[in-house]
TORLO-318859 format. One record per residue (C-alpha): x, y, z; residue number from 1; residue in one letter. Coordinates in steps of 0.05 Angstrom, whole numbers, padded with zeros to 5 digits. Each point is the difference from the previous one (the first is absolute). Example, Ala and Ser with C-alpha at 12.3 -4.5 7.8 and 13.67 -1.06 7.14 Angstrom:
<rs>
      x      y      z   k r
  00246 -00090  00156   1 A
  00027  00069 -00013   2 S
</rs>
This chain:
<rs>
      x      y      z   k r
 -01735 -02356 -00034   1 X
  00006  00038  00063   2 X
  00074  00013 -00007   3 X
  00005  00062  00044   4 X
 -00035 -00035  00057   5 X
  00045 -00062 -00008   6 X
  00062  00042 -00002   7 X
 -00024  00039  00059   8 X
 -00013 -00062  00043   9 X
  00070 -00024 -00018  10 X
  00031  00066  00022  11 X
 -00040 -00003  00064  12 X
  00025 -00071  00016  13 X
  00073  00021 -00015  14 X
 -00007  00064  00041  15 X
 -00029 -00036  00059  16 X
  00056 -00052 -00003  17 X
  00053  00056  00002  18 X
 -00037  00035  00057  19 X
  00000 -00065  00040  20 X
  00076 -00011 -00011  21 X
  00016  00072  00020  22 X
 -00044 -00002  00061  23 X
  00022 -00067  00025  24 X
  00052  00025  00050  25 X
 -00052  00049  00028  26 X
 -00043 -00059  00022  27 X
  00049 -00009  00058  28 X
 -00002  00072  00021  29 X
 -00039 -00018  00062  30 X
  00058 -00042  00024  31 X
  00046  00061 -00007  32 X
 -00049  00041  00042  33 X
  00002 -00052  00055  34 X
  00077 -00001 -00002  35 X
  00003  00076  00000  36 X
 -00047  00002  00060  37 X
  00045 -00048  00039  38 X
  00063  00039 -00018  39 X
 -00033  00065  00024  40 X
 -00020 -00032  00066  41 X
  00070 -00028  00010  42 X
  00029  00070 -00014  43 X
 -00047  00031  00051  44 X
  00013 -00052  00055  45 X
  00075  00001 -00013  46 X
  00005  00075  00003  47 X
 -00038  00002  00066  48 X
  00045 -00053  00029  49 X
  00064  00033 -00024  50 X
  00021 -00061 -00042  51 X
  00055  00013 -00051  52 X
  00016 -00068 -00028  53 X
 -00054 -00053 -00007  54 X
  00040 -00059 -00027  55 X
  00066 -00019 -00032  56 X
  00028 -00060 -00038  57 X
  00066 -00023 -00029  58 X
 -00015 -00003 -00075  59 X
 -00023  00059 -00040  60 X
 -00067 -00005 -00032  61 X
 -00030  00045 -00054  62 X
 -00029  00066  00024  63 X
  00014 -00011  00074  64 X
  00074 -00016  00001  65 X
  00024 -00030  00065  66 X
 -00048  00035  00048  67 X
 -00068  00032  00008  68 X
  00000  00066  00037  69 X
 -00054  00050  00017  70 X
  00026  00043 -00057  71 X
 -00009 -00059 -00047  72 X
 -00072 -00009  00026  73 X
 -00014  00073 -00014  74 X
  00028 -00006 -00071  75 X
 -00038 -00065 -00010  76 X
 -00067  00037  00011  77 X
  00015  00043 -00060  78 X
  00025 -00060 -00041  79 X
 -00064 -00037  00012  80 X
 -00042  00061 -00015  81 X
  00035  00011 -00066  82 X
 -00008 -00072 -00017  83 X
 -00074  00002  00016  84 X
 -00012  00062 -00043  85 X
  00040 -00021 -00061  86 X
 -00025 -00073 -00001  87 X
 -00072  00017  00012  88 X
 -00006  00056 -00051  89 X
 -00017 -00047 -00057  90 X
 -00050 -00036  00042  91 X
 -00036  00066  00016  92 X
 -00001  00016 -00075  93 X
 -00030 -00069 -00017  94 X
 -00055  00008  00054  95 X
 -00013  00072 -00022  96 X
  00015  00024  00071  97 X
  00052  00052 -00020  98 X
 -00012  00074  00012  99 X
 -00045  00035 -00050 100 X
 -00047  00061  00000 101 X
 -00062 -00042  00009 102 X
 -00045  00061  00011 103 X
  00015  00019 -00072 104 X
  00008 -00068 -00034 105 X
 -00064 -00027  00027 106 X
 -00037  00050 -00042 107 X
  00028 -00027 -00065 108 X
 -00028 -00058 -00040 109 X
  00036 -00066  00007 110 X
  00028  00008 -00072 111 X
  00028  00068  00017 112 X
  00032 -00028  00063 113 X
  00034 -00055 -00039 114 X
  00025  00050 -00052 115 X
  00030  00044  00055 116 X
  00032 -00060  00035 117 X
  00033 -00022 -00066 118 X
  00025  00069 -00016 119 X
  00025  00010  00070 120 X
  00036 -00066  00002 121 X
  00032  00011 -00068 122 X
  00021  00072  00012 123 X
  00015  00000  00075 124 X
  00005 -00068  00034 125 X
  00043 -00037 -00050 126 X
  00050  00055 -00016 127 X
  00008  00018  00074 128 X
  00013 -00071  00024 129 X
  00043 -00017 -00061 130 X
  00045  00058  00019 131 X
 -00001 -00018  00073 132 X
  00018 -00072 -00015 133 X
  00059  00023 -00045 134 X
  00030  00050  00047 135 X
 -00013 -00040  00064 136 X
  00037 -00059 -00031 137 X
  00063  00042 -00005 138 X
 -00013  00026  00070 139 X
 -00004 -00071  00025 140 X
  00063 -00022 -00038 141 X
  00039  00057  00031 142 X
 -00023 -00020  00069 143 X
  00023 -00072 -00013 144 X
  00067  00022 -00030 145 X
  00017  00043  00061 146 X
 -00028 -00052  00050 147 X
 -00043  00056  00030 148 X
 -00023 -00011  00071 149 X
 -00021  00038  00062 150 X
  00049  00048  00029 151 X
 -00030 -00006  00070 152 X
  00006 -00075  00011 153 X
 -00067 -00017 -00031 154 X
 -00014 -00044 -00059 155 X
  00048 -00019 -00057 156 X
 -00010 -00016 -00073 157 X
 -00041  00062 -00017 158 X
 -00003 -00023 -00071 159 X
 -00053 -00052  00021 160 X
 -00050  00053  00021 161 X
  00018  00046 -00059 162 X
 -00013 -00058 -00048 163 X
 -00072  00006  00021 164 X
 -00007  00062 -00043 165 X
  00016 -00031 -00068 166 X
 -00036 -00065  00019 167 X
 -00063  00038  00022 168 X
  00003  00044 -00061 169 X
  00003 -00059 -00046 170 X
 -00061 -00030  00035 171 X
 -00038  00064 -00010 172 X
  00021  00001 -00073 173 X
 -00027 -00071 -00010 174 X
 -00064  00018  00037 175 X
 -00006  00066 -00039 176 X
  00009 -00034 -00067 177 X
 -00051 -00053  00021 178 X
 -00051  00054  00020 179 X
  00009  00035 -00066 180 X
 -00012 -00065 -00039 181 X
 -00060 -00017  00043 182 X
 -00032  00069 -00007 183 X
  00014  00000 -00075 184 X
 -00034 -00068 -00004 185 X
 -00060  00025  00038 186 X
 -00006  00058 -00047 187 X
  00005 -00043 -00062 188 X
 -00050 -00052  00027 189 X
 -00048  00053  00026 190 X
  00002 -00033  00069 191 X
 -00003  00061  00044 192 X
 -00023 -00030  00066 193 X
  00042  00016  00061 194 X
  00051 -00051  00025 195 X
 -00029 -00041  00057 196 X
  00059  00022  00046 197 X
 -00030  00069  00004 198 X
 -00065 -00027  00029 199 X
 -00067  00034 -00011 200 X
 -00021  00071  00011 201 X
 -00067  00024  00023 202 X
</rs>
């Protein structure tokens, strides 16, 4: 019976499933880039034309309140950028596009790379984002309780953007746990080939 290989393949499937779940919001990162580009263009044109208020309405809506000003547009740029970073982090991890010292790691065998990834994820990635999720949740709750908003006539409901921190951290925790399971499965099964998302190297 090839039990280690069977267990390994099971861990690989479970790990890949968790990676896919965590990375799902990051699939729509390109939409956020388009929105961010439009917002930046509006900010530039509005500043050149001396516009202060872009639009107003009678009923308050989340994040924008009852008006959209150039101050709000400026803040919206950072909101979208934060959303892009935190929602796409797990996707970058799944696709193995995150920052690493490739000039060093490329010299290691595939097995050594997997061992380093597992150790790094267990000792660094999971503890860091677990702490970030825990503390940022209280940070978001405080913002909600105090109805935090811009002091300069910009956006309201600051808790909405601050909620991106715990949500993004949880997504990275899911993806990190998935990558650990996948890499352990590869080590157990002896399947050391590189993931197809990395492409081929010459």
